[in-house]
N, CA and C of each residue as an Amber inpcrd file, in Angstrom:
protein
   561
 -56.2380000 -57.4890000 -45.2510000 -54.8370000 -56.9760000 -44.9460000
 -54.2780000 -58.6770000 -44.7600000 -54.7890000 -59.5120000 -44.4290000
 -54.3230000 -60.7830000 -44.0120000 -53.8550000 -61.3400000 -45.3760000
 -54.6360000 -60.9220000 -46.4180000 -54.4010000 -61.8820000 -47.7450000
 -52.9490000 -61.2000000 -48.5050000 -52.4490000 -60.1620000 -47.9770000
 -51.4790000 -59.6090000 -48.5150000 -49.9980000 -60.3000000 -47.6570000
 -48.8380000 -60.5350000 -49.0500000 -47.8700000 -61.0650000 -48.6410000
 -46.9020000 -60.0970000 -47.6000000 -45.8260000 -60.4380000 -47.2070000
 -44.6850000 -59.5620000 -46.7010000 -44.4050000 -58.3470000 -47.4880000
 -44.3260000 -58.6560000 -48.4110000 -43.7250000 -57.6410000 -49.5960000
 -44.6580000 -56.4390000 -49.9170000 -45.9860000 -56.9860000 -50.2460000
 -47.1430000 -55.8930000 -50.2730000 -47.4460000 -55.1030000 -49.3910000
 -47.2160000 -55.9970000 -47.7880000 -47.5720000 -55.1260000 -46.7230000
 -46.3970000 -53.6730000 -46.5130000 -45.3910000 -54.3510000 -46.7600000
 -43.8570000 -53.4340000 -46.6100000 -44.1280000 -52.2530000 -47.6800000
 -44.5290000 -52.7630000 -48.7310000 -44.7560000 -51.4930000 -49.8380000
 -45.9570000 -50.6700000 -49.3830000 -47.3500000 -51.2640000 -48.8040000
 -48.0680000 -50.2110000 -48.5560000 -47.7350000 -49.6260000 -47.3910000
 -47.0850000 -50.0160000 -46.3380000 -46.5050000 -49.1280000 -45.1970000
 -45.5000000 -48.2930000 -45.8360000 -44.9470000 -48.2780000 -46.7170000
 -43.9960000 -47.1390000 -47.3600000 -45.0930000 -46.3620000 -48.2010000
 -45.9950000 -46.7550000 -48.6590000 -46.8710000 -45.8130000 -49.3510000
 -47.5730000 -45.0290000 -48.3570000 -47.9490000 -45.5750000 -47.2260000
 -48.7560000 -45.0270000 -45.9130000 -47.5750000 -43.9450000 -45.2360000
 -46.2990000 -44.2460000 -45.3920000 -45.3550000 -43.5530000 -44.7940000
 -45.0490000 -42.5300000 -45.6820000 -44.9070000 -42.2900000 -46.9900000
 -44.6880000 -41.1600000 -47.8630000 -45.6790000 -40.2950000 -47.8840000
 -47.0720000 -40.7710000 -47.5930000 -48.3240000 -39.9910000 -47.6150000
 -48.2790000 -39.2350000 -46.5170000 -48.3150000 -39.9750000 -45.2900000
 -47.7970000 -39.1320000 -44.0390000 -46.9060000 -37.8450000 -43.8670000
 -45.3600000 -38.3360000 -45.0600000 -44.3330000 -37.5930000 -44.8550000
 -45.2650000 -36.4870000 -45.8800000 -45.6660000 -36.6820000 -47.0730000
 -46.0010000 -35.6400000 -48.0300000 -47.0790000 -34.6220000 -46.8370000
 -47.9870000 -35.2110000 -46.3980000 -49.2200000 -34.5150000 -45.4120000
 -48.1140000 -33.6040000 -44.4830000 -47.4520000 -33.7500000 -44.0330000
 -46.5000000 -33.2980000 -42.8710000 -45.4330000 -31.9570000 -43.5620000
 -44.9900000 -32.5520000 -44.8220000 -44.4610000 -31.5290000 -45.8790000
 -45.4850000 -30.0580000 -46.2380000 -46.3120000 -30.6310000 -46.4550000
 -47.6510000 -29.8480000 -46.9460000 -48.1180000 -29.1110000 -45.7030000
 -47.8710000 -29.3170000 -44.6970000 -48.1690000 -28.5400000 -43.6830000
 -47.2440000 -27.3560000 -43.3730000 -45.9240000 -28.4730000 -43.3130000
 -44.6500000 -27.7630000 -43.0090000 -43.9860000 -26.5850000 -43.8010000
 -43.7100000 -26.6790000 -45.0360000 -43.5650000 -25.8290000 -46.1310000
 -44.4710000 -24.2020000 -46.2310000 -45.5730000 -24.3610000 -45.7310000
 -46.4240000 -22.8620000 -45.8430000 -46.0020000 -21.9740000 -44.3570000
 -45.7630000 -22.7420000 -43.4880000 -45.1830000 -22.1520000 -41.9840000
 -43.8790000 -22.2550000 -41.8630000 -42.9560000 -22.6340000 -42.4400000
 -41.4330000 -22.6010000 -42.6290000 -40.8940000 -21.9090000 -43.5270000
 -40.3470000 -22.6650000 -44.7770000 -39.6340000 -22.0750000 -45.6590000
 -40.2540000 -21.0380000 -45.9780000 -41.3590000 -21.4720000 -46.7880000
 -42.4460000 -20.3620000 -47.6540000 -42.6750000 -19.2580000 -46.6500000
 -43.1930000 -19.4870000 -45.4610000 -43.1880000 -18.1260000 -44.5760000
 -41.9500000 -17.2230000 -44.5550000 -40.5580000 -17.9580000 -44.4060000
 -39.3830000 -17.0730000 -44.0950000 -39.2580000 -16.5150000 -45.7000000
 -39.6410000 -17.2800000 -46.7920000 -39.3110000 -16.3960000 -48.1100000
 -40.1440000 -15.1950000 -48.2490000 -41.4130000 -15.4720000 -47.8980000
 -42.4080000 -14.0790000 -47.7490000 -41.8800000 -13.0960000 -47.0130000
 -41.5910000 -13.7370000 -45.9680000 -40.9550000 -12.5560000 -44.9670000
 -39.6920000 -11.8400000 -45.4470000 -38.8440000 -12.6450000 -45.8820000
 -37.6200000 -11.9990000 -46.5810000 -37.8320000 -11.2000000 -47.8220000
 -38.8000000 -11.5980000 -48.6510000 -39.4690000 -10.9550000 -49.9850000
 -40.2870000  -9.2240000 -49.3910000 -40.7890000  -9.3550000 -48.2900000
 -41.1440000  -7.8880000 -47.6880000 -40.1530000  -7.3600000 -47.2540000
 -39.1340000  -7.7110000 -46.5210000 -37.9980000  -7.3580000 -46.1060000
 -37.0740000  -6.8090000 -46.9940000 -37.2460000  -7.2010000 -48.1260000
 -36.4030000  -6.6790000 -49.4450000 -36.9460000  -5.6940000 -49.9700000
 -38.1410000  -5.8190000 -50.0110000 -39.1480000  -4.5300000 -50.4150000
 -38.9650000  -3.4550000 -49.6830000 -39.1110000  -3.4850000 -48.3300000
 -38.9590000  -2.2100000 -47.3710000 -37.6020000  -2.0900000 -47.6170000
 -36.5680000  -2.8600000 -47.7980000 -35.0570000  -2.1100000 -47.6170000
 -34.7750000  -1.3540000 -49.0580000 -35.6080000  -1.7600000 -50.2370000
 -35.3820000  -0.7710000 -51.1720000 -35.9770000   0.2350000 -51.0160000
 -37.3090000   0.1580000 -50.5480000 -37.7830000   1.6890000 -50.3800000
 -37.0730000   2.3360000 -49.5420000 -36.3820000   2.0420000 -48.5160000
 -35.7120000   2.4250000 -47.3130000 -34.6950000   3.3970000 -48.3220000
 -34.2060000   2.5640000 -49.2490000 -32.8240000   2.9070000 -49.7410000
 -33.0620000   3.9040000 -50.7220000 -34.3300000   3.8170000 -51.2500000
 -34.5730000   4.9660000 -52.5430000 -35.0160000   6.0920000 -51.6660000
 -35.4890000   5.9290000 -50.2160000 -35.7070000   7.3890000 -49.5360000
 -34.5070000   7.9590000 -49.3560000 -33.5960000   7.1090000 -48.4940000
 -32.0840000   7.4010000 -48.1360000 -31.5010000   8.3970000 -49.6330000
 -31.6700000   7.5130000 -50.6140000 -31.2410000   8.5220000 -51.7470000
 -31.6240000   9.4140000 -52.4240000 -32.9150000   9.3540000 -52.0120000
 -33.5100000  10.9750000 -52.3200000 -33.2090000  12.3420000 -51.2110000
 -32.9800000  11.9290000 -49.9180000 -32.6680000  12.5550000 -49.1460000
 -31.1160000  12.9900000 -49.3010000 -30.3380000  12.1230000 -49.7200000
 -28.8160000  12.3770000 -50.0620000 -28.9470000  13.3870000 -51.2830000
 -29.5420000  13.3500000 -52.2250000 -29.5850000  13.8780000 -53.5360000
 -30.1380000  15.4570000 -52.9700000 -31.1720000  15.4960000 -52.1520000
 -31.9560000  16.7010000 -51.5470000 -30.6990000  17.5340000 -50.7690000
 -29.9430000  16.8330000 -49.8940000 -28.7220000  17.4450000 -49.2500000
 -27.7860000  17.8280000 -50.1390000 -27.5540000  17.2040000 -51.1170000
 -26.0140000  17.4540000 -51.8910000 -26.7610000  18.9330000 -52.8520000
 -28.2580000  19.0530000 -53.3860000 -28.5390000  19.8420000 -53.7200000
 -28.4200000  21.2080000 -52.8360000 -28.9600000  20.9540000 -51.5110000
 -28.6890000  22.0700000 -50.7790000 -27.6110000  22.8530000 -50.4320000
 -26.5540000  21.8440000 -50.3730000 -24.9920000  22.2330000 -49.9780000
 -24.5740000  23.3010000 -51.3240000 -24.9500000  22.2940000 -52.3590000
 -24.3740000  23.1770000 -53.7590000 -25.0580000  24.7630000 -53.5510000
 -26.3470000  24.5680000 -53.2840000 -27.0620000  26.0580000 -53.4930000
 -26.3000000  26.9340000 -51.9440000 -26.1020000  26.5710000 -51.1890000
 -25.5250000  26.9760000 -49.8910000 -23.7180000  27.5420000 -50.5560000
 -23.5250000  26.5970000 -51.1760000 -22.0800000  27.1160000 -51.4700000
 -22.1360000  28.3850000 -52.7600000 -22.9720000  28.0630000 -53.3780000
 -23.3090000  29.4680000 -54.4480000 -23.5810000  30.5230000 -53.6500000
 -24.7030000  30.5690000 -52.5620000 -24.8530000  31.4420000 -51.6510000
 -23.5150000  32.0650000 -50.7340000 -22.8310000  31.3190000 -50.4810000
 -21.5270000  31.7400000 -49.8100000 -20.3710000  32.3880000 -50.8340000
 -20.5610000  31.5730000 -52.0050000 -19.5240000  32.5320000 -53.0980000
 -20.2540000  33.8760000 -53.3680000 -21.4570000  34.1060000 -53.4070000
 -22.0190000  35.3150000 -53.5650000 -21.4640000  36.0710000 -52.4930000
 -21.9400000  35.7550000 -51.2890000 -21.7280000  37.0030000 -49.8450000
 -20.3090000  37.1630000 -49.9740000 -19.2250000  36.2280000 -50.2630000
 -17.8760000  36.3990000 -50.5320000 -17.5390000  37.5940000 -51.4070000
 -18.1520000  37.7310000 -52.6290000 -17.8710000  38.5340000 -53.6250000
 -18.2050000  39.9810000 -53.1300000 -19.1240000  39.8210000 -52.1810000
 -19.8810000  41.6180000 -52.0170000 -18.7200000  42.0800000 -51.0580000
 -18.6570000  43.5890000 -51.0990000 -17.8310000  44.4060000 -50.2970000
 -17.8840000  43.9590000 -49.0140000 -16.7430000  44.0790000 -48.0960000
 -16.7310000  43.7440000 -46.6750000 -17.4810000  44.5650000 -46.2580000
 -17.5030000  46.2010000 -46.6430000 -18.5190000  47.1420000 -46.0900000
 -19.9100000  47.0200000 -46.3610000 -20.5700000  46.0500000 -47.0490000
 -21.9120000  45.8580000 -47.2800000 -22.8580000  46.3870000 -46.5340000
 -23.7960000  46.9580000 -46.8430000 -24.9170000  47.7270000 -46.0060000
 -25.9270000  47.7670000 -47.0010000 -26.9340000  46.6970000 -46.0360000
 -28.4900000  46.7620000 -46.9780000 -29.1070000  48.1550000 -47.2280000
 -28.9240000  48.6900000 -46.0780000 -29.4460000  49.9770000 -46.0510000
 -28.9840000  50.9320000 -46.9790000 -27.5780000  50.8810000 -47.4190000
 -27.0690000  51.9580000 -48.4280000 -27.5330000  51.2900000 -49.6600000
 -27.4600000  50.0310000 -49.9210000 -27.9340000  49.4660000 -51.2680000
 -29.3200000  49.8170000 -51.4490000 -29.9270000  49.8810000 -50.3830000
 -31.6330000  50.3640000 -50.8530000 -31.8030000  51.7960000 -51.1930000
 -30.7490000  52.8680000 -49.9890000 -30.7560000  54.2160000 -50.6260000
 -30.5860000  54.2170000 -51.7990000 -29.1840000  53.5740000 -52.3280000
 -28.8010000  53.9060000 -53.7030000 -29.6090000  53.7890000 -54.9120000
 -30.2900000  52.3810000 -54.7370000 -31.2910000  52.1020000 -55.7490000
 -32.2740000  52.7350000 -55.6130000 -32.7560000  53.5050000 -54.5010000
 -33.8890000  54.5650000 -54.4460000 -33.3390000  55.8830000 -55.0150000
 -32.4220000  56.1490000 -54.9040000 -31.9360000  57.3130000 -55.8480000
 -31.6810000  57.2740000 -57.2510000 -30.9140000  56.1240000 -57.6800000
 -30.9250000  55.3610000 -59.0070000 -32.2660000  55.4150000 -59.8120000
 -33.3630000  54.9870000 -58.9900000 -34.7420000  54.6990000 -59.6970000
 -35.4060000  55.9030000 -59.7700000 -34.8860000  56.8570000 -59.0360000
 -35.8200000  58.3530000 -58.9170000 -36.9350000  58.0940000 -57.7580000
 -37.0500000  57.1960000 -57.1330000 -38.0750000  56.8260000 -56.0480000
 -37.8690000  57.3980000 -54.7450000 -36.7100000  58.3050000 -54.3870000
 -36.4600000  58.6450000 -53.2030000 -37.4680000  59.7930000 -52.5610000
 -37.9010000  60.5090000 -53.7500000 -39.1040000  61.2840000 -53.0790000
 -40.2250000  60.7430000 -52.3420000 -40.5630000  59.5800000 -52.7500000
 -41.6640000  58.7170000 -52.6890000 -41.7910000  57.5820000 -51.4800000
 -40.4110000  57.7960000 -51.1450000 -39.9390000  56.4260000 -49.9180000
 -39.4180000  57.0800000 -48.7970000 -40.0580000  56.5400000 -47.6650000
 -39.2450000  56.3930000 -46.5220000 -38.7470000  55.0010000 -46.3640000
 -36.9360000  55.0410000 -45.8920000 -36.5960000  53.9780000 -45.5970000
 -35.7750000  53.9950000 -44.0110000 -36.0480000  52.7000000 -43.5680000
 -35.5430000  52.6790000 -42.0840000 -35.2870000  51.5170000 -41.8510000
 -34.2080000  51.2230000 -40.8450000 -33.9280000  49.7760000 -40.3070000
 -35.0000000  49.0430000 -39.7140000 -35.3300000  48.0210000 -39.8750000
 -36.2010000  46.9200000 -38.8990000 -35.3570000  45.8240000 -38.5480000
 -35.7420000  45.7920000 -37.0930000 -35.1940000  45.0000000 -36.1500000
 -36.4240000  43.7210000 -35.4640000 -36.5820000  43.0930000 -36.1770000
 -37.4040000  42.4420000 -35.3450000 -37.1160000  41.7650000 -33.9680000
 -38.1380000  41.3450000 -32.9410000 -37.4540000  40.6590000 -31.6940000
 -36.6230000  39.5000000 -31.8440000 -35.5960000  39.5560000 -31.2860000
 -34.6620000  38.3780000 -31.3360000 -33.9700000  38.0600000 -32.5830000
 -33.8700000  39.3450000 -33.4350000 -33.0900000  39.0660000 -34.8620000
 -31.7410000  39.0410000 -34.5720000 -30.8860000  38.4690000 -35.5460000
 -29.5550000  38.4420000 -35.4790000 -28.9880000  39.5120000 -36.1140000
 -28.0020000  40.0590000 -35.6130000 -27.1180000  41.1980000 -36.4600000
 -26.5190000  40.5360000 -37.7160000 -26.5250000  39.4240000 -38.1740000
 -26.1670000  38.6340000 -39.3170000 -27.1910000  38.7780000 -40.0740000
 -28.2940000  38.9920000 -39.7910000 -29.4500000  39.3290000 -41.0070000
 -29.8080000  40.6670000 -41.1390000 -29.1960000  41.7440000 -41.4470000
 -29.7530000  42.8400000 -41.4870000 -31.0140000  42.9540000 -42.2820000
 -31.7570000  43.9690000 -42.0940000 -33.4460000  44.2340000 -42.5190000
 -33.4870000  45.8220000 -42.8380000 -34.2700000  46.1260000 -43.7530000
 -35.0370000  47.7560000 -43.9220000 -36.1950000  47.0660000 -44.1260000
 -36.9810000  48.3780000 -43.7370000 -38.6860000  48.2600000 -44.3010000
 -38.3040000  49.6390000 -44.9750000 -39.2050000  49.5050000 -46.3210000
 -39.5080000  50.5950000 -47.3620000 -40.8800000  51.0380000 -47.2200000
 -41.3580000  51.9530000 -47.2320000 -42.7140000  52.3880000 -47.0350000
 -42.9350000  53.4620000 -48.6610000 -43.5630000  53.2120000 -49.3510000
 -43.6940000  53.9390000 -50.5110000 -44.9890000  54.5790000 -50.6800000
 -45.3250000  55.9720000 -51.1260000 -46.6520000  56.1000000 -51.5440000
 -47.0080000  56.7250000 -52.6610000 -47.6690000  56.3790000 -53.5380000
 -47.8860000  56.8160000 -54.9580000 -47.1030000  56.7330000 -55.8860000
 -46.6330000  55.5290000 -55.6300000 -45.4350000  54.9410000 -56.5390000
 -46.3410000  54.1390000 -58.0290000 -45.8910000  53.9820000 -59.1420000
 -46.6290000  53.6840000 -60.1550000 -46.0050000  51.7560000 -59.8850000
 -46.4630000  51.3930000 -60.7750000 -46.3700000  49.7620000 -60.5700000
 -45.2360000  49.4070000 -61.1960000 -45.2010000  50.0280000 -62.5350000
 -43.5550000  49.9270000 -63.1990000 -42.7610000  50.3200000 -62.5390000
 -42.4790000  51.4280000 -61.9950000 -41.6940000  51.8140000 -61.1680000
 -41.2930000  51.0870000 -59.8760000 -42.2730000  50.5090000 -58.9040000
 -42.0760000  49.4260000 -58.2090000 -41.6740000  48.0690000 -58.7090000
 -42.0920000  47.6490000 -59.6310000 -41.1930000  46.5200000 -60.6680000
 -39.8420000  46.6210000 -60.8960000 -39.5270000  47.8840000 -61.1320000
 -38.2240000  47.9980000 -61.6820000 -37.4470000  48.0950000 -60.4020000
 -37.7310000  48.6790000 -59.4510000 -37.0480000  48.6880000 -58.0140000
 -36.9540000  47.3170000 -57.7180000 -37.7990000  46.2660000 -57.5460000
 -37.7920000  45.0920000 -56.9070000 -36.3000000  44.2010000 -58.3340000
 -36.5690000  44.7660000 -59.4290000 -35.7770000  43.8550000 -60.0510000
 -34.4700000  44.1850000 -59.8040000 -33.9680000  45.5530000 -59.6600000
 -32.8270000  46.1100000 -59.1970000 -32.1830000  45.5820000 -57.5740000
 -33.3320000  45.3440000 -56.8140000 -33.2450000  44.9890000 -55.5090000
 -32.7910000  43.3710000 -55.4020000 -33.6510000  42.9850000 -56.2510000
 -33.4240000  41.2450000 -55.9440000 -32.8280000  40.6000000 -56.9680000
 -31.4420000  41.3140000 -57.7620000 -30.9340000  40.7110000 -58.6660000
 -29.7350000  39.6890000 -57.5520000 -29.5140000  38.5760000 -58.3030000
 -28.6030000  37.3250000 -57.5660000 -27.6260000  38.0640000 -56.9320000
 -26.7520000  39.1210000 -57.3430000 -25.4060000  39.5110000 -56.8540000
 -25.8870000  39.8230000 -55.4660000 -26.9720000  40.7660000 -55.4470000
 -27.4910000  41.3800000 -53.9710000 -27.5130000  40.5510000 -53.1540000
 -28.2020000  39.4200000 -53.1440000 -28.2270000  38.4310000 -52.3120000
 -29.2960000  39.0530000 -51.4390000 -30.0990000  39.5390000 -51.8180000
 -31.4750000  40.0630000 -50.9250000 -32.8890000  39.5400000 -51.1220000
 -33.3420000  39.6330000 -50.3290000 -34.6550000  38.7220000 -50.0810000
 -35.9120000  39.6950000 -49.7540000 -37.3740000  39.5110000 -50.0020000
 -38.6350000  40.4670000 -49.5520000 -38.9160000  39.3020000 -48.5050000
 -38.7250000  40.0980000 -47.2800000 -38.8850000  39.1720000 -45.8380000
 -40.4390000  39.1860000 -45.6510000 -41.1710000  40.3140000 -45.9700000
 -42.4250000  40.4430000 -46.0870000 -43.0530000  41.6860000 -46.6750000
 -44.1130000  41.3860000 -47.0730000 -45.1300000  42.5620000 -47.7220000
 -45.8670000  42.7130000 -46.8850000 -46.2770000  44.1360000 -46.0390000
 -47.2340000  44.1770000 -44.9460000 -48.5660000  45.0560000 -45.4910000
 -48.0020000  46.1910000 -46.6230000 -48.8180000  46.7660000 -47.5840000
 -49.0920000  47.0420000 -48.7820000 -49.8360000  46.6370000 -49.9340000
 -49.6660000  46.5970000 -51.2920000 -51.0160000  47.0390000 -51.6550000
 -51.3810000  48.2490000 -51.5920000 -52.6970000  48.8250000 -52.0320000
 -52.7060000  50.0700000 -52.9200000 -53.8920000  50.5570000 -53.7380000
 -54.1090000  51.3350000 -54.1130000 -53.9420000  52.7210000 -53.4960000
 -53.1600000  53.8910000 -53.7160000 -52.8000000  54.9170000 -52.5890000
 -54.2560000  55.7130000 -52.3210000 -54.0030000  56.5010000 -51.6370000
 -55.1380000  57.1310000 -50.9470000 -55.4500000  58.2080000 -52.0050000
 -54.5810000  58.6450000 -52.7580000 -54.7700000  59.8260000 -53.6300000
 -55.5350000  59.0200000 -54.8810000 -55.1070000  57.9390000 -54.9460000
 -55.8600000  57.7350000 -56.3790000 -55.0570000  57.4610000 -57.6950000
 -53.4210000  57.7230000 -57.1300000 -52.5750000  57.7060000 -58.6270000
 -51.5790000  56.8120000 -57.6430000 -51.1260000  55.7820000 -58.2020000
 -50.2980000  54.5130000 -57.6180000 -51.0190000  53.7200000 -56.8260000
 -49.7080000  53.3720000 -56.2000000 -49.7440000  52.5780000 -55.1260000
 -49.1350000  52.6550000 -53.8250000 -49.6060000  52.2960000 -52.6190000
 -48.7680000  52.6840000 -51.2380000 -48.4130000  51.2980000 -50.9710000
 -47.1200000  51.0630000 -50.4600000 -46.7200000  49.5640000 -50.1170000
 -45.7870000  49.8720000 -48.9860000 -45.6420000  49.0060000 -48.1480000
 -44.8800000  48.6210000 -46.8530000 -44.2460000  47.1710000 -47.0810000
 -42.7690000  47.6320000 -47.6310000 -42.2070000  45.9800000 -47.8940000
 -40.8650000  46.0820000 -46.8480000 -40.7360000  44.7400000 -46.6860000
 -39.3890000  44.5110000 -45.5000000 -38.4370000  43.6360000 -46.3440000
 -37.3550000  44.1270000 -46.7040000 -36.0490000  43.4290000 -47.2410000
 -35.0630000  43.0380000 -46.1140000 -34.6110000  41.5940000 -46.5880000
 -33.4260000  41.1970000 -45.4860000 -32.4780000  40.1940000 -46.2120000
 -31.3790000  40.3240000 -46.1950000 -30.0520000  39.8500000 -46.4480000
 -29.4270000  39.1050000 -45.2610000 -28.0650000  38.2730000 -45.6480000
 -27.6720000  37.9310000 -44.3910000 -26.0020000  38.4980000 -44.8180000
 -25.0870000  38.3830000 -43.5650000 -24.0300000  38.8340000 -43.8710000
 -22.9120000  37.9060000 -43.2780000 -21.8390000  37.7370000 -43.7880000
 -20.7250000  36.6970000 -43.1870000 -20.3750000  37.2190000 -42.2030000
 -19.8560000  36.0030000 -41.1450000 -19.3180000  36.3890000 -39.8870000
 -17.8340000  37.0780000 -40.0650000 -17.3990000  37.8350000 -39.2600000
 -16.1200000  38.3310000 -39.5460000 -15.1470000  37.7210000 -38.5670000
 -14.1760000  37.2100000 -39.3460000 -12.9290000  36.3400000 -38.4740000
 -13.4370000  35.1380000 -37.4370000 -14.9150000  34.6210000 -37.8260000
 -15.2190000  33.7260000 -37.0120000 -16.1850000  34.1670000 -35.8960000
 -15.9020000  35.4140000 -35.6010000 -16.9540000  35.9930000 -34.2880000
 -18.2320000  36.5110000 -34.5960000 -18.9110000  36.4420000 -33.8480000
 -20.3190000  37.5810000 -34.3480000 -20.0890000  38.7520000 -33.8470000
 -20.6080000  39.7940000 -34.3580000 -20.6150000  41.4010000 -34.1560000
 -21.4940000  40.9520000 -33.0500000 -21.0330000  41.7070000 -31.6540000
 -21.7460000  41.9850000 -30.6300000 -23.2120000  42.9560000 -30.6410000
 -24.2370000  41.9250000 -30.0130000 -25.4410000  42.7850000 -30.0830000
 -25.3810000  44.0440000 -29.4410000 -26.3210000  44.8890000 -29.6700000
 -26.3060000  45.9780000 -29.3320000 -27.1970000  45.7280000 -27.8870000
 -27.0720000  46.9080000 -26.7110000 -27.2830000  46.7080000 -25.4610000
 -28.8880000  47.0090000 -25.4920000 -29.3450000  46.1700000 -24.5310000
 -30.9680000  46.7060000 -24.6020000 -31.4240000  47.8290000 -24.0210000
 -32.4480000  48.2680000 -24.3810000 -32.8830000  49.4060000 -23.9430000
 -33.4360000  49.4180000 -22.3240000 -33.1260000  50.2060000 -21.2860000
 -33.7910000  49.8870000 -20.0660000 -35.2060000  50.5760000 -20.2440000
 -36.4480000  49.9500000 -19.2990000 -37.2120000  50.6440000 -19.5080000
 -38.4630000  50.2820000 -18.8510000
């Protein structure tokens, strides 16, 4: 090192300083800016994923609102004195199944008056007659659904089917007030 003149020493110190600076940057960049870049890239990916999820939820909510609006329009088109029991009774008479059927109101515990239900028990009914009745009952404009099927089995007599089906619908509130519930039976 003694053989070097002043200019070579300064050049060598400059090279040494640059080498140290490069080593420091090599250690700093992966921990500093590159790490922040990787973090921001993963945050961007997570944000895109969350946005896609929110868009799907929004589309699902819009679809539910559209279906609810259609349902409300169908309910508003029904007569104000609509009765599920009367509808089912008329359909039984229309299809000629009245003699094979027993129809009664169905009221599960804690049920709302806004969701009337009827239970239909039929014995010895042909499958084609049952299908015809279901098609008439479940027409879109009726806004009636099968709540549950308790039994659907071959008739004891060997002719036709025995079935126990509960149908449900909904009714609109009248003037914003729900109908008063029936008083509870004492016992």
